[in-house]
N, CA, C and O of each residue as an XYZ file, in Angstrom:
920
protein
N      39.936    -49.780     49.258
C      38.651    -49.144     49.708
C      37.197    -49.436     49.540
O      36.864    -49.311     48.362
N      36.277    -49.766     50.293
C      35.064    -50.062     50.039
C      33.910    -48.948     49.725
O      33.469    -48.167     50.568
N      33.516    -49.014     48.407
C      32.591    -48.114     48.276
C      31.378    -47.698     48.941
O      30.452    -48.508     48.905
N      31.217    -46.750     49.459
C      29.627    -46.406     49.912
C      28.345    -45.972     48.984
O      28.174    -45.056     48.179
N      27.515    -47.057     49.467
C      26.494    -46.695     48.800
C      25.378    -46.083     49.494
O      25.101    -46.506     50.616
N      24.813    -45.302     49.068
C      23.532    -44.389     49.696
C      22.422    -44.525     48.747
O      22.388    -44.102     47.592
N      21.429    -45.236     49.450
C      20.167    -45.381     49.030
C      18.974    -44.433     49.374
O      18.568    -44.212     50.515
N      18.528    -43.962     48.346
C      17.205    -42.789     48.618
C      16.102    -43.545     49.215
O      15.778    -44.706     48.964
N      15.480    -42.585     50.182
C      14.560    -43.423     50.407
C      13.443    -42.983     49.659
O      13.641    -41.924     49.064
N      12.324    -43.495     49.519
C      11.109    -43.135     48.671
C      10.345    -42.157     49.214
O      10.217    -41.933     50.418
N       9.755    -41.479     48.162
C       8.887    -39.989     48.694
C       7.597    -40.631     49.378
O       7.290    -41.801     49.149
N       6.941    -39.907     50.130
C       5.802    -40.443     50.983
C       4.711    -40.048     49.789
O       4.691    -39.070     49.042
N       3.857    -41.127     49.892
C       2.568    -41.183     48.949
C       1.842    -39.927     49.289
O       2.094    -39.447     50.394
N       1.011    -39.335     48.548
C      -0.297    -38.696     48.908
C      -1.425    -39.046     48.632
O      -1.743    -39.344     47.480
N      -2.290    -39.078     49.694
C      -3.565    -39.841     49.864
C      -4.460    -38.716     48.662
O      -4.234    -37.508     48.613
N      -5.347    -39.343     47.885
C      -6.232    -38.677     47.165
C      -7.379    -38.233     48.000
O      -7.885    -38.992     48.826
N      -7.755    -37.143     47.824
C      -9.361    -36.716     48.670
C     -10.405    -37.632     48.789
O     -10.508    -38.321     47.775
N     -11.213    -37.888     49.656
C     -12.144    -38.744     49.439
C     -13.250    -38.817     48.258
O     -13.704    -39.736     47.577
N     -13.432    -37.674     48.319
C     -14.401    -36.940     47.184
C     -14.074    -35.880     46.298
O     -14.492    -34.726     46.385
N     -13.266    -36.359     45.398
C     -12.670    -35.404     44.690
C     -13.783    -34.421     43.597
O     -14.927    -34.697     43.235
N     -13.012    -33.330     43.305
C     -13.933    -31.893     42.820
C     -13.772    -32.217     41.290
O     -12.621    -32.522     40.977
N     -14.525    -32.212     40.466
C     -14.045    -32.433     39.218
C     -13.774    -30.850     38.600
O     -14.519    -29.877     38.708
N     -12.620    -30.932     38.006
C     -12.173    -29.358     37.174
C     -13.484    -28.733     36.917
O     -14.497    -29.382     36.657
N     -13.420    -27.331     37.006
C     -14.318    -26.353     36.326
C     -14.040    -26.101     35.133
O     -12.810    -26.115     35.151
N     -14.479    -25.789     33.685
C     -14.175    -25.520     32.758
C     -13.885    -23.986     32.918
O     -14.260    -23.211     33.798
N     -13.046    -23.759     31.721
C     -12.653    -22.090     32.095
C     -13.672    -21.330     31.541
O     -13.807    -20.161     31.901
N     -14.494    -21.887     30.620
C     -15.743    -20.652     30.014
C     -16.815    -21.069     30.667
O     -17.893    -20.500     30.496
N     -16.654    -22.340     31.684
C     -18.224    -22.310     32.135
C     -18.791    -21.053     32.794
O     -19.967    -20.754     32.588
N     -18.187    -20.472     33.402
C     -18.500    -19.149     34.364
C     -18.896    -18.391     32.833
O     -20.067    -18.464     32.461
N     -18.208    -17.901     32.251
C     -18.644    -16.882     31.182
C     -19.865    -17.597     30.316
O     -20.586    -16.854     29.649
N     -20.058    -18.717     30.314
C     -21.472    -19.178     29.660
C     -22.570    -18.951     30.653
O     -23.704    -18.630     30.296
N     -22.268    -19.097     31.734
C     -23.463    -18.702     33.112
C     -23.854    -17.359     32.683
O     -24.973    -16.988     32.329
N     -22.679    -16.628     32.773
C     -22.879    -15.091     33.085
C     -23.446    -14.184     31.502
O     -23.753    -12.992     31.480
N     -23.462    -14.959     30.511
C     -24.035    -14.555     29.416
C     -25.323    -15.211     29.357
O     -26.119    -14.765     28.530
N     -25.680    -16.198     30.088
C     -27.242    -16.656     29.863
C     -27.954    -15.460     31.070
O     -28.915    -14.709     30.911
N     -27.280    -15.599     31.985
C     -27.992    -14.287     33.120
C     -28.240    -12.965     31.936
O     -29.270    -12.500     31.449
N     -26.845    -12.646     31.760
C     -27.061    -11.155     30.975
C     -28.284    -11.372     30.047
O     -29.215    -10.580     30.192
N     -28.402    -12.396     29.063
C     -29.281    -12.697     28.041
C     -30.798    -12.353     28.658
O     -31.520    -11.382     28.429
N     -30.981    -13.337     29.398
C     -32.191    -13.431     30.345
C     -32.417    -12.072     31.033
O     -33.593    -11.718     30.938
N     -31.607    -11.187     31.717
C     -31.832    -10.116     31.851
C     -32.036     -8.843     31.058
O     -32.586     -7.816     31.457
N     -31.316     -9.160     29.456
C     -31.851     -8.369     28.514
C     -33.319     -8.611     28.070
O     -34.093     -7.718     27.725
N     -33.533     -9.631     28.112
C     -34.959    -10.087     27.795
C     -35.906     -9.360     28.787
O     -36.773     -8.540     28.486
N     -35.638     -9.731     29.805
C     -37.053     -9.249     30.816
C     -36.678     -7.471     30.502
O     -37.534     -6.590     30.416
N     -35.652     -7.339     30.411
C     -35.533     -5.729     30.261
C     -36.199     -5.115     29.045
O     -37.071     -4.260     29.200
N     -35.792     -5.548     27.750
C     -36.579     -5.328     26.601
C     -37.970     -5.874     26.511
O     -38.722     -5.328     25.703
N     -38.497     -7.050     27.350
C     -39.810     -7.304     27.492
C     -40.807     -5.924     28.213
O     -41.885     -5.437     27.875
N     -39.913     -5.640     29.257
C     -40.650     -4.574     30.284
C     -40.961     -3.470     29.285
O     -42.113     -3.134     29.014
N     -39.635     -2.803     28.635
C     -39.699     -1.666     27.883
C     -40.900     -1.655     26.804
O     -41.694     -0.731     26.629
N     -40.855     -2.919     26.100
C     -41.880     -2.980     24.964
C     -43.039     -2.853     25.780
O     -43.803     -1.982     25.364
N     -43.402     -3.425     26.776
C     -44.678     -3.661     27.355
C     -45.159     -2.222     27.760
O     -46.259     -1.747     27.479
N     -44.429     -1.773     28.274
C     -44.680     -0.375     28.895
C     -44.926      0.740     27.577
O     -45.701      1.697     27.602
N     -44.148      0.377     26.574
C     -44.243      1.319     25.016
C     -45.864      1.112     24.544
O     -46.792      1.890     24.321
N     -45.690     -0.400     24.516
C     -47.234     -0.968     23.948
C     -48.225     -0.133     24.978
O     -48.958      0.789     24.618
N     -48.126     -0.541     26.081
C     -49.233      0.074     27.034
C     -49.645      1.623     26.653
O     -50.775      2.057     26.429
N     -48.479      2.277     26.646
C     -48.535      4.031     26.323
C     -49.469      4.260     24.725
O     -50.315      5.117     24.469
N     -49.099      3.489     24.117
C     -49.549      3.199     22.740
C     -51.195      2.854     22.989
O     -52.006      3.740     22.719
N     -51.489      2.038     23.314
C     -52.678      1.522     23.472
C     -53.780      2.709     24.338
O     -54.978      2.801     24.072
N     -53.197      3.394     25.202
C     -53.713      4.278     25.961
C     -53.981      5.510     24.919
O     -55.050      6.101     25.070
N     -53.300      5.854     24.106
C     -53.006      7.137     23.338
C     -54.138      6.948     22.184
O     -54.886      7.783     21.674
N     -53.962      5.212     21.901
C     -54.962      4.855     20.676
C     -56.354      5.159     21.427
O     -57.214      5.822     20.848
N     -56.621      4.511     23.123
C     -57.936      4.779     23.387
C     -58.551      5.861     23.293
O     -59.699      6.020     22.877
N     -57.489      6.996     23.845
C     -57.995      8.097     24.028
C     -58.254      9.081     22.752
O     -59.116      9.953     22.855
N     -57.769      8.987     21.977
C     -57.823      9.450     20.623
C     -57.999      8.621     19.550
O     -57.036      8.083     19.004
N     -59.604      8.393     19.037
C     -59.925      7.354     17.978
C     -60.762      8.164     17.222
O     -61.954      8.383     17.436
N     -59.949      8.670     16.172
C     -60.533      9.481     14.825
C     -61.578      8.730     13.966
O     -60.944      7.779     13.511
N     -62.658      8.670     13.574
C     -63.264      7.617     12.740
C     -63.362      8.670     11.410
O     -62.883      9.791     11.237
N     -64.145      7.856     10.608
C     -64.302      8.283      9.113
C     -64.918      9.701      8.766
O     -64.665     10.498      7.862
N     -65.750      9.721      9.736
C     -66.493     11.115      9.708
C     -65.041     12.551     10.334
O     -64.938     13.712      9.939
N     -64.424     12.021     11.074
C     -63.569     12.923     11.342
C     -63.821     13.478     13.310
O     -63.447     14.428     13.997
N     -64.622     12.271     13.524
C     -65.267     12.346     15.110
C     -63.880     11.522     15.923
O     -63.272     10.530     15.522
N     -63.668     12.279     17.105
C     -62.430     11.939     17.924
C     -63.287     11.847     19.227
O     -64.240     12.568     19.519
N     -62.697     10.694     20.039
C     -63.393     10.625     21.591
C     -62.240     10.749     22.482
O     -61.086     10.777     22.054
N     -62.476     10.807     23.431
C     -61.103     11.338     24.513
C     -62.032     10.974     25.809
O     -62.988     11.677     26.137
N     -61.566      9.576     26.629
C     -61.792      9.463     27.799
C     -61.245     10.318     29.288
O     -60.102     10.736     29.476
N     -62.287     10.416     30.137
C     -62.125     11.603     30.960
C     -61.824     11.074     32.082
O     -60.879     11.389     32.805
N     -62.893      9.973     32.321
C     -62.403      9.313     33.769
C     -62.990      7.822     33.816
O     -64.166      7.768     33.457
N     -62.453      6.691     34.158
C     -62.956      5.393     34.339
C     -63.299      5.163     35.445
O     -62.435      5.511     36.249
N     -64.388      4.622     36.008
C     -65.049      4.677     37.446
C     -65.306      3.268     37.406
O     -65.825      2.751     36.417
N     -64.906      2.483     38.629
C     -65.035      0.977     39.163
C     -65.548      1.053     40.222
O     -65.161      1.749     41.161
N     -66.822      0.084     40.183
C     -67.397     -0.386     41.150
C     -67.716     -1.763     41.489
O     -67.817     -2.544     40.542
N     -67.909     -2.241     42.771
C     -67.528     -3.254     42.921
C     -69.051     -3.808     43.886
O     -69.815     -3.056     44.490
N     -69.141     -5.142     43.792
C     -70.321     -5.456     44.393
C     -70.444     -6.784     44.957
O     -69.978     -7.781     44.403
N     -71.210     -6.805     46.305
C     -70.597     -8.378     47.402
C     -71.991     -8.946     46.868
O     -73.105     -8.429     46.954
N     -71.613    -10.151     46.294
C     -72.640    -11.546     46.143
C     -72.122    -12.630     46.726
O     -71.006    -12.701     47.242
N     -73.141    -13.704     46.624
C     -73.003    -14.825     47.206
C     -71.527    -15.568     47.100
O     -70.809    -15.959     48.022
N     -71.278    -15.644     45.440
C     -70.103    -16.349     45.481
C     -68.838    -15.229     45.309
O     -67.950    -15.419     44.478
N     -68.855    -14.412     45.915
C     -67.509    -13.100     46.033
C     -67.826    -11.991     45.764
O     -68.986    -11.628     45.954
N     -66.829    -11.106     45.220
C     -67.015     -9.565     44.838
C     -66.944     -9.774     43.069
O     -66.222    -10.466     42.351
N     -67.964     -8.904     42.814
C     -68.187     -8.636     41.328
C     -67.674     -6.957     40.967
O     -67.744     -6.125     41.872
N     -67.328     -6.687     40.030
C     -66.469     -5.518     39.559
C     -67.341     -4.984     38.249
O     -67.723     -5.951     37.590
N     -67.672     -3.980     37.809
C     -68.246     -3.479     36.818
C     -67.517     -1.921     36.685
O     -67.054     -1.253     37.610
N     -67.571     -1.597     35.333
C     -66.803     -0.169     35.054
C     -67.751      0.544     34.522
O     -68.794      0.037     34.109
N     -67.404      2.235     34.457
C     -68.330      2.937     33.919
C     -67.126      4.082     33.102
O     -66.093      4.428     33.674
N     -67.425      4.453     31.997
C     -66.500      5.247     31.110
C     -67.321      6.835     31.052
O     -68.534      6.922     30.859
N     -66.638      7.741     31.206
C     -67.165      9.274     30.599
C     -66.076      9.645     29.409
O     -64.852      9.753     29.485
N     -66.898      9.786     28.374
C     -66.075      9.760     27.384
C     -66.770     11.425     26.620
O     -67.897     11.876     26.827
N     -65.965     11.882     25.970
C     -66.146     13.047     24.860
C     -65.894     12.930     24.022
O     -64.795     12.400     23.859
N     -66.650     13.302     22.877
C     -66.464     13.354     21.953
C     -66.934     14.261     20.656
O     -68.127     14.528     20.507
N     -65.948     14.713     19.743
C     -65.976     16.086     18.952
C     -65.188     15.798     17.739
O     -64.361     14.895     17.610
N     -65.507     16.581     16.958
C     -64.853     17.066     15.294
C     -63.968     18.208     15.480
O     -63.379     18.785     14.565
N     -63.928     18.402     16.301
C     -62.514     19.929     16.423
C     -62.656     20.776     15.613
O     -61.760     21.429     15.079
N     -64.311     20.886     15.360
C     -64.917     22.304     13.884
C     -66.009     22.697     14.812
O     -66.851     23.452     14.326
N     -66.133     22.409     15.806
C     -67.637     23.044     16.660
C     -68.523     22.330     17.388
O     -69.376     22.812     18.134
N     -68.319     21.135     17.169
C     -69.072     19.702     17.500
C     -68.914     19.040     18.559
O     -67.822     18.477     18.489
N     -69.520     18.771     19.666
C     -69.319     18.119     21.048
C     -70.521     17.523     21.597
O     -71.684     17.871     21.394
N     -70.098     16.601     22.302
C     -71.031     15.664     23.189
C     -70.355     14.790     24.301
O     -69.185     14.414     24.235
N     -71.163     14.524     25.268
C     -70.652     13.642     26.213
C     -71.248     12.705     26.404
O     -72.468     12.787     26.261
N     -70.695     11.512     26.776
C     -71.604     10.217     27.037
C     -70.927      9.633     28.345
O     -69.851      9.998     28.817
N     -71.712      8.725     28.798
C     -71.517      7.415     29.855
C     -72.187      6.294     29.567
O     -73.313      6.308     29.070
N     -71.397      5.008     29.925
C     -71.604      4.202     29.688
C     -70.652      2.823     30.630
O     -69.499      2.801     31.059
N     -71.649      1.906     30.664
C     -71.052      0.801     32.170
C     -71.176     -0.605     31.491
O     -72.128     -1.008     30.823
N     -70.183     -1.173     31.756
C     -70.075     -2.788     31.238
C     -69.421     -3.406     32.519
O     -69.302     -2.805     33.587
N     -68.994     -4.750     32.256
C     -68.295     -5.646     32.990
C     -66.944     -5.321     32.910
O     -66.195     -5.530     33.864
N     -66.442     -4.678     31.547
C     -65.000     -4.818     31.316
C     -65.236     -3.267     30.503
O     -66.162     -2.664     29.959
N     -63.712     -3.048     30.812
C     -63.398     -1.540     30.326
C     -63.763     -1.033     28.929
O     -64.447     -0.021     28.776
N     -63.233     -1.851     27.794
C     -63.333     -1.786     26.579
C     -65.311     -1.439     26.241
O     -65.819     -0.393     25.838
N     -65.954     -2.679     26.578
C     -67.377     -2.299     26.337
C     -67.893     -1.089     27.145
O     -68.945     -0.588     26.747
N     -67.302     -0.566     28.207
C     -67.525      0.597     28.734
C     -67.485      1.961     27.819
O     -68.352      2.827     27.705
N     -66.460      1.883     27.335
C     -65.360      2.980     26.694
C     -66.852      3.179     25.066
O     -67.544      4.126     24.693
N     -66.691      1.645     24.568
C     -67.483      1.876     23.157
C     -69.174      2.497     23.548
O     -69.810      3.463     23.124
N     -69.412      1.670     24.315
C     -70.755      2.311     24.722
C     -70.908      4.344     24.722
O     -71.430      5.150     23.951
N     -70.071      4.467     26.136
C     -70.075      5.937     25.835
C     -69.963      6.778     24.995
O     -70.532      7.848     24.776
N     -68.676      5.867     24.226
C     -68.436      6.633     22.907
C     -69.785      6.878     21.746
O     -69.928      7.763     20.902
N     -70.584      5.816     22.069
C     -71.980      5.772     20.530
C     -72.732      6.868     21.811
O     -73.268      7.846     21.289
N     -72.814      6.842     23.004
C     -73.867      7.756     23.397
C     -73.439      9.272     23.247
O     -74.292     10.152     23.129
N     -72.046      9.549     23.257
C     -71.788     10.974     23.149
C     -72.041     11.163     21.821
O     -72.813     12.092     21.582
N     -71.516     10.411     20.670
C     -72.085     10.718     19.331
C     -73.533     11.199     18.703
O     -73.766     11.826     17.669
N     -74.408     10.677     19.699
C     -75.867     10.634     19.443
C     -76.252     11.738     19.968
O     -77.345     12.144     19.573
N     -75.433     12.672     21.121
C     -75.889     13.756     21.706
C     -75.070     14.805     21.336
O     -74.924     15.618     22.250
N     -74.490     15.068     20.320
C     -73.241     16.126     20.004
C     -73.964     17.413     19.607
O     -75.105     17.223     19.186
N     -73.621     18.458     19.641
C     -74.569     19.672     19.492
C     -73.300     20.708     18.667
O     -72.108     20.403     18.714
N     -73.753     21.787     18.029
C     -73.080     22.781     17.222
C     -72.552     24.252     18.569
O     -73.360     24.932     19.201
N     -71.356     24.332     18.630
C     -71.335     25.514     19.365
C     -70.488     26.724     18.639
O     -69.490     26.608     17.928
N     -71.015     27.628     18.936
C     -70.716     29.283     18.089
C     -69.547     29.419     18.528
O     -69.515     29.570     19.749
N     -68.448     29.426     17.954
C     -67.136     29.831     18.278
C     -66.760     31.348     17.125
O     -67.248     31.907     16.142
N     -65.836     31.446     17.855
C     -65.176     32.836     17.060
C     -63.474     32.852     16.740
O     -62.688     33.333     17.556
N     -63.041     32.270     15.469
C     -62.005     31.615     15.084
C     -61.585     30.671     16.217
O     -62.148     29.620     16.523
N     -60.162     31.392     16.967
C     -59.819     29.679     17.651
C     -60.479     29.785     19.304
O     -60.090     29.054     20.215
N     -61.469     30.775     19.444
C     -61.466     31.020     20.566
C     -63.056     31.183     20.734
O     -63.626     30.780     19.720
N     -64.011     31.697     21.804
C     -65.130     32.068     22.149
C     -65.369     33.197     22.109
O     -64.493     33.977     22.482
N     -66.954     33.825     21.528
C     -67.267     35.316     21.291
C     -67.609     35.788     22.313
O     -68.105     36.907     22.179
N     -67.539     35.232     23.791
C     -67.631     36.192     25.118
C     -67.462     35.453     26.277
O     -67.302     34.239     26.156
N     -67.466     35.853     27.153
C     -67.305     35.003     28.903
C     -68.768     34.710     28.978
O     -69.673     35.465     28.624
N     -68.894     33.326     29.565
C     -69.803     32.548     29.636
C     -69.341     32.006     31.037
O     -68.165     31.915     31.391
N     -70.538     31.629     31.846
C     -70.420     30.502     33.133
C     -71.735     29.577     32.807
O     -72.891     29.811     32.454
N     -70.803     28.163     33.169
C     -71.791     27.529     33.350
C     -71.710     26.542     34.437
O     -70.591     26.295     34.888
N     -73.087     25.742     35.086
C     -73.321     25.243     36.418
C     -74.062     24.130     36.216
O     -75.159     24.170     35.658
N     -73.506     23.037     36.664
C     -74.434     21.579     37.056
C     -73.966     21.189     38.368
O     -72.800     21.318     38.743
N     -74.881     20.723     39.029
C     -74.750     20.189     40.253
C     -74.040     21.625     41.387
O     -74.429     22.789     41.490
N     -72.866     20.878     42.104
C     -72.389     21.940     42.830
C     -71.226     22.411     42.113
O     -70.512     23.089     42.851
N     -70.687     22.268     40.687
C     -69.569     22.605     40.281
C     -70.028     23.721     39.415
O     -71.147     23.701     38.901
N     -69.078     24.819     39.223
C     -69.477     26.109     37.848
C     -68.065     26.133     37.287
O     -67.015     26.072     37.927
N     -68.236     26.233     35.948
C     -67.220     26.415     35.379
C     -67.522     27.763     34.182
O     -68.464     27.841     33.394
N     -66.228     28.864     34.401
C     -66.287     30.014     33.511
C     -65.410     29.800     32.408
O     -64.541     28.985     32.718
N     -65.314     30.173     31.366
C     -64.913     30.493     30.375
C     -64.881     31.745     29.693
O     -65.919     32.366     29.462
N     -63.556     32.225     29.297
C     -63.252     33.134     28.891
C     -62.396     33.565     27.642
O     -61.404     32.866     27.437
N     -62.586     34.420     26.934
C     -61.824     34.401     25.395
C     -60.465     34.959     25.925
O     -60.164     35.543     26.966
N     -59.694     34.532     24.731
C     -58.355     34.735     24.946
C     -57.658     34.972     23.541
O     -58.142     34.572     22.482
N     -56.285     35.774     23.672
C     -55.758     36.005     22.348
C     -55.288     34.923     21.720
O     -55.066     33.856     22.292
N     -55.111     35.139     20.508
C     -54.448     33.920     19.757
C     -52.910     33.991     20.160
O     -52.219     34.986     20.377
N     -52.575     32.626     20.197
C     -51.337     32.327     21.029
C     -51.222     32.071     22.667
O     -50.153     32.061     23.276
N     -52.247     31.912     23.131
C     -52.694     31.686     24.212
C     -52.777     30.203     24.910
O     -52.310     29.854     25.994
N     -53.327     29.637     24.196
C     -53.332     28.276     24.397
C     -54.660     27.639     25.071
O     -55.640     28.383     25.109
N     -54.784     26.376     25.588
C     -56.058     26.128     26.484
C     -55.501     25.776     27.737
O     -54.986     24.695     28.023
N     -55.698     27.145     28.737
C     -55.731     27.065     30.034
C     -56.824     26.480     30.802
O     -57.795     27.174     31.104
N     -56.722     25.047     31.198
C     -57.815     24.112     31.783
C     -57.077     23.310     32.078
O     -55.917     23.107     31.718
N     -58.199     22.426     33.267
C     -57.670     21.430     33.975
C     -58.033     20.262     32.980
O     -58.576     20.479     31.897
N     -57.691     19.008     33.434
C     -57.995     17.744     32.974
C     -59.107     17.343     32.564
O     -59.165     16.573     31.606
N     -60.359     17.842     33.289
C     -61.381     17.166     33.206
C     -62.392     18.220     32.016
O     -63.355     17.758     31.404
N     -61.898     19.721     31.881
C     -62.375     20.632     30.922
C     -61.818     20.552     29.565
O     -62.496     20.497     28.540
N     -60.224     20.549     29.646
C     -59.470     20.539     28.453
C     -59.861     19.559     27.289
O     -59.887     19.853     26.094
N     -60.142     18.420     27.814
C     -60.676     17.102     26.483
C     -62.386     18.195     25.735
O     -62.605     18.430     24.547
N     -63.172     18.573     26.819
C     -64.207     19.608     25.957
C     -63.827     20.799     24.979
O     -64.428     21.217     23.990
N     -62.898     21.124     25.438
C     -62.637     22.395     24.822
C     -61.453     22.076     23.558
O     -61.217     22.817     22.605
N     -60.936     21.024     23.802
C     -59.956     20.501     22.630
C     -60.629     20.018     21.236
O     -60.245     20.326     20.107
N     -61.786     19.143     21.603
C     -62.333     18.377     20.446
C     -63.479     19.216     20.167
O     -64.366     18.844     19.400
N     -63.498     20.581     20.892
C     -64.650     21.310     20.351
C     -64.066     22.438     19.076
O     -64.650     23.352     18.493
N     -62.664     21.906     18.961
C     -62.226     22.925     18.258
C     -61.401     24.426     18.841
O     -60.734     25.205     18.160
N     -61.681     24.496     20.176
C     -60.873     25.385     20.588
C     -59.316     25.586     20.743
O     -58.699     24.625     21.203
N     -58.694     26.583     20.452
C     -57.072     26.520     20.897
C     -56.342     27.541     21.735
O     -55.216     27.429     22.219
N     -57.526     28.977     21.859
C     -57.238     29.772     22.799
C     -58.318     30.205     23.894
O     -59.394     30.623     23.467
N     -58.112     30.136     25.277
C     -59.101     30.498     26.217
C     -58.771     30.304     27.391
O     -57.826     29.585     27.717
N     -59.613     31.007     28.287
C     -58.901     30.712     29.653
C     -60.370     30.177     30.556
O     -61.549     30.434     30.315
N     -59.929     29.575     31.356
C     -60.867     28.419     32.354
C     -60.611     28.941     33.799
O     -59.542     29.451     34.137
N     -61.908     28.733     34.799
C     -61.822     28.905     35.902
C     -62.894     27.879     36.367
O     -63.972     27.880     35.773
N     -62.609     26.724     37.710
C     -63.575     26.197     38.197
C     -63.616     26.223     39.534
O     -62.665     26.134     40.311
N     -65.050     26.382     39.834
C     -65.529     26.525     41.208
C     -66.025     25.476     41.812
O     -66.547     24.670     41.040
N     -66.050     25.132     43.219
C     -66.609     23.973     43.850
C     -66.443     22.413     43.478
O     -65.267     22.061     43.387
N     -67.288     21.543     43.277
C     -66.979     20.062     43.399
C     -66.092     19.989     41.914
O     -66.230     20.436     40.776
N     -65.242     19.263     42.553
C     -63.872     18.636     41.278
C     -64.421     17.268     40.621
O     -63.769     16.582     39.835
N     -65.792     16.970     41.093
C     -66.316     15.474     40.655
C     -66.077     15.793     38.678
O     -66.604     16.790     38.185
N     -65.485     15.089     38.044
C     -65.280     15.035     36.704
C     -66.781     15.074     36.076
O     -66.916     15.810     35.099
N     -67.918     14.365     36.530
C     -69.016     14.126     35.950
C     -69.676     15.460     36.117
O     -70.486     15.662     35.212
N     -69.581     16.514     37.059
C     -70.557     17.510     37.047
C     -69.435     18.979     36.366
O     -69.923     20.082     36.119
N     -67.899     18.647     36.165
C     -67.288     19.477     35.170
C     -67.478     19.636     33.940
O     -67.665     20.685     33.324
N     -67.421     18.383     33.501
C     -67.609     18.373     32.131
C     -69.106     18.851     31.798
O     -69.223     19.555     30.795
N     -70.322     18.528     32.569
C     -71.371     18.632     32.217
C     -71.334     20.306     32.148
O     -71.548     20.948     31.120
N     -71.048     20.822     33.330
C     -71.002     22.487     33.415
C     -70.349     22.720     32.411
O     -71.226     23.084     31.628
N     -69.225     22.774     31.776
C     -68.427     23.000     30.751
C     -69.409     23.109     29.155
O     -69.377     23.930     28.238
N     -70.121     22.032     29.357
C     -70.819     21.811     27.752
C     -72.022     22.665     28.302
O     -72.461     23.373     27.395
N     -72.671     22.827     29.436
C     -73.638     24.049     29.819
C     -73.152     25.588     29.293
O     -73.803     26.443     28.691
N     -71.780     25.595     29.753
C     -71.370     26.978     29.133
C     -71.261     27.145     27.564
O     -71.460     28.153     26.886
N     -70.902     25.919     27.196
C     -70.740     26.383     25.779
C     -72.284     26.137     24.915
O     -72.593     26.294     23.733
N     -72.827     25.812     25.775
C     -74.397     25.701     25.022
C     -74.849     27.078     24.915
O     -75.551     27.367     23.946
N     -74.512     28.081     25.875
C     -74.599     29.392     26.364
C     -74.200     30.462     24.906
O     -74.912     31.340     24.422
N     -73.109     30.104     24.555
C     -72.558     30.833     23.079
C     -73.519     31.171     22.479
O     -74.517     30.464     22.347
N     -73.309     32.887     21.781
C     -74.149     33.158     20.850
C     -73.403     33.972     19.937
O     -72.553     34.689     20.464
N     -73.496     34.017     18.958
C     -72.869     34.945     17.908
C     -73.452     36.061     17.557
O     -74.618     36.291     17.877
N     -72.717     36.903     16.852
C     -73.496     38.534     16.478
C     -74.924     38.232     15.937
O     -75.817     38.985     16.327
N     -75.175     37.453     15.279
C     -76.572     37.623     14.596
C     -77.591     36.901     15.674
O     -78.794     37.117     15.821
N     -76.859     36.105     16.285
C     -77.849     35.543     17.517
C     -78.376     36.319     18.484
O     -79.535     36.202     18.883
N     -77.472     37.231     18.948
C     -77.571     38.392     20.055
C     -78.560     38.864     19.636
O     -79.656     38.685     20.168
N     -78.307     39.777     18.275
C     -79.083     41.125     17.466
C     -80.633     40.581     17.515
O     -81.615     41.268     17.796
N     -80.620     39.021     17.137
C     -82.208     38.449     17.107
C     -82.763     38.275     18.768
O     -83.957     38.338     19.059
N     -82.063     38.129     19.409
C     -82.738     37.684     20.589
C     -82.822     39.007     21.544
O     -83.336     38.802     22.643
N     -82.416     40.241     21.288
C     -82.064     41.533     21.981
C     -82.841     42.436     21.000
O     -82.993     43.566     21.466
N     -83.308     42.283     19.931
C     -83.962     43.098     18.972
C     -83.286     44.115     18.808
O     -84.026     45.090     18.678
N     -81.869     44.450     18.731
C     -81.144     45.792     18.639
C     -80.165     45.557     17.759
O     -79.864     44.376     17.586
N     -79.415     46.634     16.974
C     -78.253     46.609     16.420
C     -77.066     46.800     17.079
O     -76.909     47.711     17.891
N     -76.108     45.897     16.748
C     -74.753     45.812     17.729
C     -73.352     46.467     16.608
O     -73.102     46.217     15.429
N     -72.780     47.219     17.442
C     -71.347     47.689     16.574
C     -70.306     47.320     17.679
O     -70.313     47.269     18.909
N     -69.319     47.064     16.579
C     -67.939     46.574     17.332
C     -67.503     47.937     17.802
O     -67.991     48.955     17.312
N     -66.600     47.963     18.737
C     -65.907     48.794     19.534
C     -64.405     48.604     20.526
O     -64.270     48.659     21.748
N     -63.738     48.447     19.805
C     -62.490     48.083     20.208
C     -62.734     46.402     20.848
O     -62.560     45.955     21.982
N     -63.138     45.838     19.757
C     -63.187     44.268     19.778
C     -64.257     44.148     20.936
O     -64.240     43.077     21.544
N     -65.035     44.939     21.266
C     -66.379     44.206     22.406
C     -67.602     44.950     21.756
O     -67.668     46.103     21.328
N     -68.594     43.914     21.807
C     -70.339     44.332     21.209
C     -70.690     45.016     22.047
O     -70.647     44.792     23.256
N     -71.078     45.931     21.506
C     -72.062     47.331     22.443
C     -73.418     47.480     21.717
O     -73.438     47.226     20.513
N     -74.332     47.794     22.216
C     -75.638     48.654     21.931
C     -75.444     49.706     20.906
O     -75.014     50.737     21.422
N     -75.669     49.811     19.259
C     -75.701     50.997     19.036
C     -76.920     51.968     19.403
O     -76.857     53.167     19.134
């Protein structure tokens, strides 16, 4: 009997692609993800640091005590633009209040091409015109009204623990003067320059007991915390 032989046909060859794609390492995606996370974290950290640093700089600019104990507060920054032949130029004006929290207060205004020089000029101007305010403990001795331009400010004494009830333009004047308990009301124009100058005009009208007796030529007696003529 003849033996039958079976020949196996060869497997068809698989053609390789024309442009083979190199294999991607397993850790490559993780590396790229880590780089992206690091960049994102860097930007986030930089942004937070910038914002925190900016806030600290603003705080230092608003409260700058010197060796004599005089502090300054920036009430308002004004920007003015002027059109010239080469384009548009800007200048800045600063309204600054200076005080030692012991009854001395002053206001100044300065202009310059940049904000820091304008603030410095205004601070020097405010320290030159500081005057003494007559206080009664942590408040003022009596109600007073100050007017400048179209703005009117009324200051009224308050009991200890009341705090400073005032707007953003009046508050720096009272706090740097040393007043911690007071009630205020503003009428008329809301311009910061007018309000600040009206507040200082009201503070100049404050008189203590001895000054009132000398001006009016009478003897005053205290009845239930009020000053009346004897």
